[in-house]
C-alpha positions as CSV (number, residue, x, y, z in Angstrom):
1,M,0.0,0.0,0.0
2,L,1.3,3.4,-1.0
3,V,0.4,6.7,0.6
4,G,0.4,9.9,-1.4
5,L,3.9,10.8,-0.3
6,D,5.1,7.4,-1.6
7,V,3.4,8.0,-4.9
8,L,5.0,11.5,-5.2
9,S,8.4,9.8,-5.5
10,R,7.2,7.3,-8.2
11,P,8.0,7.8,-12.0
12,W,4.3,8.4,-12.8
13,S,4.3,11.6,-10.6
14,S,7.1,13.3,-12.6
15,A,4.7,16.0,-13.9
16,V,3.7,16.9,-10.3
17,R,7.4,17.1,-9.2
18,K,8.1,19.3,-12.2
19,R,5.3,21.6,-11.2
20,L,6.6,21.9,-7.7
21,G,10.2,22.3,-8.8
22,E,9.5,25.1,-11.4
23,G,7.4,27.2,-9.1
24,N,7.3,28.4,-5.5
25,F,5.5,26.1,-3.0
26,G,4.7,25.8,0.6
27,V,3.9,22.7,2.6
28,L,1.5,22.0,5.5
29,T,2.8,19.0,7.3
30,H,4.2,17.5,10.5
31,S,6.6,14.8,11.6
32,A,4.1,11.9,11.6
33,A,3.7,12.3,7.8
34,V,6.3,9.7,6.7
35,D,6.7,7.5,3.6
36,G,7.0,3.7,3.4
37,R,10.6,4.0,4.6
38,G,9.8,6.1,7.6
39,Q,11.2,9.3,6.1
40,R,9.4,12.6,6.9
41,C,7.7,14.6,4.2
42,L,10.3,17.3,4.4
43,D,13.1,14.8,4.0
44,V,11.5,13.2,1.0
45,L,11.0,16.6,-0.6
46,S,14.8,17.2,0.0
47,E,15.7,13.9,-1.7
48,L,13.6,15.0,-4.7
49,D,15.5,18.3,-4.8
50,L,12.3,20.2,-3.9
51,A,12.6,23.0,-1.3
52,P,9.5,24.7,0.1
53,R,9.6,28.4,0.7
54,V,7.5,28.1,3.9
55,V,6.4,25.3,6.1
56,F,3.0,25.5,7.9
57,S,2.5,23.4,11.1
58,P,-0.8,22.3,12.7
59,E,-1.8,21.9,16.4
60,H,1.0,20.2,18.4
61,G,3.7,21.8,16.2
62,L,5.8,20.5,13.3
63,D,7.5,17.9,15.6
64,G,4.2,16.9,17.3
65,L,5.6,17.6,20.8
66,V,3.2,20.2,22.1
67,E,0.3,19.2,24.2
68,A,-3.3,19.7,23.1
69,E,-4.7,23.2,23.3
70,V,-1.3,24.7,24.0
71,P,-0.6,27.6,21.6
72,V,2.4,27.4,19.4
73,V,3.1,31.0,18.8
74,T,6.6,30.3,17.4
75,D,7.4,26.9,16.0
76,D,11.2,26.4,16.3
77,S,11.1,22.8,14.9
78,P,13.9,22.1,12.4
79,A,12.6,22.3,8.9
80,R,15.6,22.0,6.6
81,G,16.2,25.7,6.7
82,A,12.6,26.7,5.7
83,R,10.6,29.3,7.6
84,V,8.0,27.6,9.9
85,V,4.6,29.3,10.4
86,S,2.4,27.9,13.1
87,L,-1.3,27.5,12.3
88,Y,-2.2,27.0,16.0
89,G,-1.5,30.2,17.9
90,A,-3.1,32.1,20.7
91,D,-6.4,33.0,19.1
92,R,-8.9,31.8,16.4
93,S,-7.3,34.0,13.7
94,S,-4.1,32.1,13.9
95,L,-5.8,28.9,12.5
96,T,-5.8,30.3,9.0
97,P,-2.7,31.2,6.9
98,K,-2.2,34.9,6.5
99,A,-2.2,36.5,3.0
100,E,1.5,37.5,3.4
101,D,2.5,33.9,4.2
102,L,0.8,32.7,1.0
103,A,2.2,35.5,-1.1
104,N,4.3,34.4,-4.1
105,L,3.3,30.8,-3.7
106,D,2.1,28.7,-6.7
107,V,1.2,25.5,-4.8
108,L,0.4,24.6,-1.2
109,L,1.3,20.9,-0.6
110,I,-0.6,19.2,2.2
111,D,0.5,16.0,4.0
112,L,-1.1,15.4,7.3
113,V,-2.1,12.2,9.3
114,D,-5.7,12.0,10.3
115,V,-7.2,9.4,12.7
116,G,-10.8,9.2,11.4
117,S,-12.6,11.3,14.1
118,R,-14.4,14.6,13.7
119,Y,-12.7,16.1,16.7
120,Y,-9.1,15.7,15.4
121,T,-8.1,19.1,14.2
122,Y,-5.6,18.5,11.4
123,V,-8.3,18.1,8.7
124,W,-9.9,21.4,9.8
125,T,-6.4,23.1,9.6
126,A,-6.1,21.7,6.1
127,L,-9.6,22.9,5.1
128,L,-8.9,26.5,6.4
129,A,-5.6,26.5,4.6
130,I,-7.1,25.3,1.3
131,R,-9.8,27.9,1.5
132,A,-7.3,30.7,2.2
133,A,-5.0,29.4,-0.6
134,S,-7.9,29.3,-3.1
135,Q,-8.7,33.0,-2.3
136,A,-5.1,33.9,-2.8
137,G,-4.9,32.1,-6.2
138,V,-2.7,29.3,-4.8
139,H,-3.3,25.7,-6.0
140,S,-3.5,23.1,-3.2
141,L,-2.1,19.6,-3.6
142,I,-3.2,17.0,-1.1
143,L,-1.1,13.9,-0.5
144,D,-3.7,11.4,0.7
145,R,-3.4,8.9,3.5
146,P,-5.6,6.0,4.6
147,N,-8.1,6.3,7.4
148,P,-6.5,4.1,10.1
149,L,-10.0,3.1,11.3
150,G,-10.9,1.9,7.8
151,G,-13.3,3.5,5.3
152,D,-16.3,1.2,5.7
153,P,-19.4,3.5,5.4
154,S,-21.5,1.1,7.5
155,R,-19.2,1.9,10.5
156,L,-20.2,5.6,10.7
157,E,-21.1,6.6,14.3
158,G,-22.1,9.8,16.0
159,A,-24.5,12.1,14.1
160,P,-23.3,15.3,12.4
161,Q,-23.3,18.1,14.9
162,A,-25.9,20.9,15.0
163,E,-24.9,23.9,13.0
164,E,-24.6,26.1,16.0
165,L,-22.1,23.6,17.5
166,R,-19.5,23.8,14.7
167,S,-16.1,24.6,16.1
168,F,-12.4,23.8,15.6
169,V,-13.2,20.2,16.8
170,G,-15.8,20.0,14.0
171,L,-15.6,22.9,11.6
172,E,-18.2,21.4,9.3
173,S,-21.1,19.0,10.2
174,I,-19.9,15.4,9.7
175,P,-20.3,12.2,11.7
176,I,-17.9,11.7,14.6
177,R,-16.4,8.5,13.0
178,H,-16.5,9.6,9.4
179,S,-15.0,6.7,7.4
180,M,-13.2,9.0,4.9
181,T,-9.5,9.6,4.1
182,I,-8.3,13.1,4.7
183,A,-8.5,13.9,1.0
184,E,-12.0,12.4,0.7
185,L,-13.2,14.5,3.6
186,L,-11.7,17.7,2.2
187,L,-13.1,17.0,-1.3
188,D,-16.5,16.4,0.3
189,Q,-16.4,19.9,1.8
190,L,-14.7,21.7,-1.1
191,A,-17.3,20.3,-3.5
192,R,-19.9,22.1,-1.4
193,D,-17.8,25.3,-1.7
194,G,-17.9,24.9,-5.5
195,V,-14.1,24.6,-5.7
196,A,-12.8,23.3,-9.1
197,L,-10.9,20.0,-8.8
198,G,-7.9,18.7,-10.7
199,P,-4.5,20.1,-11.7
200,D,-6.0,23.0,-13.6
201,G,-8.5,23.8,-10.8
202,A,-7.9,24.9,-7.2
203,V,-7.3,21.5,-5.6
204,S,-5.7,18.3,-6.7
205,V,-4.9,15.0,-5.0
206,I,-2.3,12.3,-5.1
207,A,-4.3,9.4,-3.9
208,C,-3.3,6.3,-2.0
209,E,-2.7,3.2,-4.0
210,G,-3.6,-0.3,-2.8
211,W,-5.6,0.9,0.2
212,E,-8.6,-1.4,1.0
213,R,-11.2,0.7,2.7
214,F,-13.0,-2.2,4.4
215,R,-9.9,-3.1,6.4
216,L,-8.2,-1.7,9.4
217,L,-4.7,-0.3,9.0
218,D,-2.3,-3.1,9.9
219,P,0.5,-1.8,12.1
220,R,2.6,-4.8,11.2
221,S,2.9,-3.8,7.6
222,R,3.0,0.0,8.1
223,P,3.9,1.3,11.5
224,F,1.5,3.7,13.2
225,V,3.5,6.9,13.8
226,A,2.1,9.0,16.6
227,P,0.5,12.2,15.0
228,S,0.2,13.9,18.4
229,P,1.5,13.3,22.0
230,N,-1.5,11.5,23.2
231,M,-2.2,9.4,20.1
232,P,0.7,6.9,20.4
233,S,-0.9,3.8,18.9
234,L,-3.6,2.4,16.6
235,E,-5.3,1.2,19.8
236,A,-5.6,4.8,21.0
237,A,-7.0,5.8,17.6
238,L,-9.6,3.0,17.7
239,V,-11.1,4.3,21.0
240,Y,-10.6,8.0,20.3
241,P,-14.0,8.6,18.7
242,G,-15.5,7.9,22.1
243,G,-12.5,8.5,24.3
244,C,-12.3,12.2,23.4
245,L,-15.7,12.8,25.0
246,L,-13.9,12.4,28.4
247,E,-12.2,15.7,27.7
248,A,-15.5,17.4,28.5
249,T,-15.6,15.8,32.0
250,N,-13.5,15.8,35.2
251,L,-12.6,12.1,34.6
252,S,-9.1,11.4,33.5
253,E,-8.9,10.2,29.9
254,G,-5.5,8.7,30.6
255,R,-3.3,11.7,29.5
256,G,-0.1,11.4,31.4
257,T,-0.1,7.6,31.1
258,T,1.1,5.1,28.5
259,R,-2.6,4.4,27.5
260,P,-4.3,7.7,26.7
261,F,-8.0,7.4,25.9
262,Q,-7.9,3.7,26.8
263,L,-7.8,4.5,30.5
264,V,-10.8,6.1,32.2
265,G,-10.9,7.0,35.9
266,A,-10.8,9.4,38.8
267,P,-9.8,9.4,42.5
268,F,-13.5,9.3,43.5
269,L,-14.4,6.2,41.4
270,D,-14.3,2.5,42.1
271,G,-13.0,0.8,39.0
272,A,-14.5,-2.6,39.9
273,E,-18.0,-1.0,40.4
274,L,-17.6,0.8,37.1
275,A,-16.7,-2.4,35.2
276,R,-19.7,-4.2,36.8
277,A,-22.0,-1.3,35.8
278,M,-20.7,-1.5,32.2
279,G,-21.4,-5.2,31.9
280,S,-20.6,-6.9,28.6
281,V,-19.5,-4.5,25.9
282,P,-19.5,-5.6,22.2
283,G,-16.0,-5.9,20.9
284,A,-14.2,-4.8,24.0
285,W,-13.1,-5.9,27.5
286,I,-13.7,-3.4,30.3
287,I,-10.9,-4.1,32.8
288,P,-10.8,-2.6,36.3
289,T,-7.5,-0.9,37.0
290,R,-5.7,1.9,38.9
291,F,-3.3,4.4,37.4
292,R,-1.5,7.6,38.4
293,P,-1.3,10.3,35.6
294,A,2.0,12.1,35.4
295,W,0.3,15.2,34.1
296,G,-3.2,16.3,33.1
297,K,-6.3,15.8,35.2
298,H,-5.5,14.4,38.7
299,A,-1.8,14.5,38.0
300,G,0.2,12.6,40.6
301,V,-3.0,11.2,42.2
302,V,-4.0,7.5,42.0
303,C,-7.2,7.1,40.0
304,S,-9.4,4.1,40.1
305,G,-11.2,3.2,36.8
306,V,-11.1,0.9,33.8
307,Q,-9.1,0.1,30.8
308,V,-10.9,-0.3,27.5
309,H,-9.3,-3.1,25.5
310,V,-10.6,-3.6,22.0
311,E,-10.6,-7.2,21.1
312,N,-12.8,-7.1,18.0
313,E,-12.8,-3.7,16.3
314,R,-15.6,-4.7,13.9
315,R,-18.1,-5.2,16.8
316,F,-16.7,-2.3,18.9
317,R,-18.7,1.0,18.9
318,P,-16.4,3.6,20.5
319,V,-18.9,6.5,20.8
320,A,-21.6,4.3,22.3
321,T,-19.1,2.7,24.7
322,Y,-17.8,5.9,26.1
323,L,-21.2,7.5,26.4
324,R,-22.1,4.6,28.6
325,L,-18.9,4.9,30.6
326,I,-19.6,8.6,31.2
327,R,-23.2,7.9,32.2
328,E,-22.3,5.1,34.6
329,A,-19.4,7.1,36.2
330,R,-21.8,9.9,36.9
331,A,-24.4,7.5,38.4
332,L,-21.7,6.0,40.7
333,A,-20.4,9.4,41.9
334,P,-23.1,12.0,41.2
335,E,-21.7,14.5,43.7
336,Q,-18.1,14.4,42.4
337,F,-18.7,14.0,38.7
338,E,-18.6,17.2,36.7
339,L,-19.0,18.4,33.1
340,L,-16.4,21.0,32.5
341,S,-17.3,24.6,31.5
342,R,-13.9,26.1,30.7
343,P,-13.1,27.4,27.2
344,Y,-12.3,24.6,24.8
345,E,-10.5,24.9,21.5
346,F,-11.1,28.6,21.2
347,E,-14.8,28.2,22.0
348,T,-16.2,30.1,24.9
349,T,-20.0,30.0,24.2
350,H,-20.7,26.3,24.3
351,P,-19.3,23.8,26.8
352,A,-17.1,21.0,25.5
353,F,-19.7,18.2,26.0
354,D,-22.0,20.0,23.6
355,L,-19.3,20.6,21.0
356,L,-18.1,17.0,21.2
357,T,-21.4,15.2,21.1
358,G,-22.7,17.7,18.6
359,R,-26.1,17.7,20.3
360,P,-27.3,20.7,22.4
361,D,-29.6,18.4,24.4
362,A,-27.2,15.7,25.2
363,R,-25.9,17.4,28.3
364,S,-29.3,18.0,29.8
365,L,-30.2,14.4,29.1
366,L,-27.1,13.1,30.9
367,E,-27.7,15.4,33.9
368,S,-31.3,14.3,34.1
369,G,-30.2,10.8,34.9
370,A,-31.5,9.3,31.7
371,S,-30.4,5.8,30.7
372,A,-27.3,5.1,28.6
373,E,-29.6,3.8,25.9
374,D,-31.4,7.1,25.7
375,L,-28.1,9.0,25.5
376,I,-26.7,6.6,22.8
377,A,-30.0,6.9,20.8
378,L,-29.7,10.7,20.8
379,V,-26.0,11.0,19.8
380,C,-24.9,7.9,17.9
381,P,-27.2,7.2,14.9
382,V,-26.1,8.5,11.5
383,D,-28.6,9.0,8.7
384,P,-28.1,6.3,6.0
385,S,-27.7,9.0,3.4
386,W,-24.2,9.5,4.8
387,Q,-23.1,6.2,3.4
388,D,-23.8,7.4,-0.1
389,R,-22.0,10.7,0.7
390,V,-18.9,8.7,1.7
391,H,-19.0,6.8,-1.6
392,K,-19.4,10.1,-3.5
393,A,-16.4,11.5,-1.7
394,E,-14.3,8.6,-2.8
395,A,-15.7,8.9,-6.4
396,R,-14.3,12.5,-6.6
397,L,-10.7,11.3,-6.3
398,P,-10.2,10.5,-10.0
399,A,-11.5,14.0,-11.0
400,A,-9.1,15.6,-8.5
401,R,-6.0,13.5,-9.6
402,A,-2.9,15.6,-9.8
403,G,-1.3,15.5,-13.3
404,A,-1.6,12.5,-15.6
405,G,-0.6,10.2,-12.7
406,S,-0.9,6.5,-12.5
407,T,-3.9,4.6,-13.8
408,R,-3.7,2.3,-10.7
409,T,-6.4,2.6,-8.1
410,R,-7.6,0.7,-5.0
411,A,-8.8,-2.9,-5.2
412,R,-12.3,-3.6,-3.9
413,V,-12.5,-6.2,-1.3
414,A,-15.5,-7.8,0.4
415,E,-16.1,-6.9,4.0
416,P,-15.2,-9.8,6.3
417,A,-17.9,-10.9,8.7
418,A,-17.4,-9.7,12.3
419,D,-17.5,-13.2,13.8
420,L,-15.0,-14.8,11.4
421,P,-11.3,-15.3,12.0
422,G,-9.5,-12.2,10.9
423,A,-12.1,-9.8,12.4
424,G,-10.0,-9.1,15.5
425,L,-7.6,-6.2,15.9
426,L,-4.3,-8.1,15.1
427,D,-5.7,-10.6,12.6
428,I,-6.7,-8.2,9.8
429,P,-4.3,-8.2,6.8
430,S,-3.5,-5.2,4.7
431,G,-2.3,-4.5,1.3
432,G,-4.1,-4.9,-2.0
433,A,-3.9,-5.5,-5.7
434,F,-3.8,-2.7,-8.3
435,V,-6.4,-2.4,-10.9
436,D,-5.8,-0.6,-14.3
437,E,-8.5,2.1,-14.4
438,S,-7.8,2.7,-18.1
439,S,-9.4,-0.7,-18.9
440,I,-12.6,0.0,-16.9
441,D,-15.8,1.4,-18.2
442,P,-16.7,4.0,-15.5
443,S,-20.4,3.3,-16.1
444,T,-19.9,-0.3,-14.8
445,I,-18.2,0.7,-11.5
446,D,-20.2,-0.4,-8.5
447,A,-20.1,2.6,-6.1
448,T,-21.0,0.3,-3.1
């Protein structure tokens, strides 16, 4: 399987490299964006004798060392001599590239690692950058990467947020677990902006080759490189669509431990009671445990809680699981449990729980003592029309292809049944065959 950065180095991308080399270009990237050899995007560009005039960095900085919500006013990460401009500063205006930083650029190259959840901010940084570049007459070139959670449209979870709850943890209304690659998600939004696609338009894409969207990313064949300090593993990414909801509470989400988002607890909880209250959870074990965060909530204090261990990712529903965890934790410690009201990701009007669930009535439902089933029924369902929207986003990739490019595309594979061998986390193979698109009649392609 090749990601966009791998494809950029291949012979069939020579026209794209020529365009970058003959003009002035900037790049929006970070250290997690590596090729199949583990080389960073900036290092690969240097090998190709391509030198960006400016490097833009997202939240957490170019090196990915800065904690969440900490402004990076000046990013001093090494960037092979290029000037680095942070797109995560002290206020909302810092999230968008300034006109002077885009001046004299012909192309903005984008290579970022997403983890398949609406809250993860990199895709929104990319969308803001592309919109600013389009207004400045700068072409955007997206190097696509697979969604590590897979791209199965039937796995969508968490309804698109209400319009008034759009924020930097959800700039546009999409499901929490969205089943799109970063390029597909961006093309989905840009199509609604009326942006022209392709090398002669405002935005083009170098797509992945050989990615099978119905399969989980296999860390054995392509290592998972941490895109942020508290996203160290594929296991963390698997639970993150639900685990991020804990940021809206006074429960520790495991920051400051080796298992962020997999650990849930607080000094006022009893982990064994919480595990019993959870009962049997599809696709996961809920294991009582104790932990002491080194930083973050309850730093230095022993927390009692649970570890969420995913044993069958096809059966596991992260948003539903963590909504239940939050509800049961509140029921066990109603006097100590709190929903936080502090500013969250530049948002001061709405509390974090509203922004993350995307539902203005979810907080009142939780605080009323409603059942977990009622809370899940409010937040989790996604309208079936979104499955078609995911397919349409994928179908836009050929029109957006950068240059002549390769005629190779992803192989279609059947979805394995959840109860068959190979459905577990470590039993899912990756890879895929290539198909010559030039020999296919587009009218015969099955979009499902």
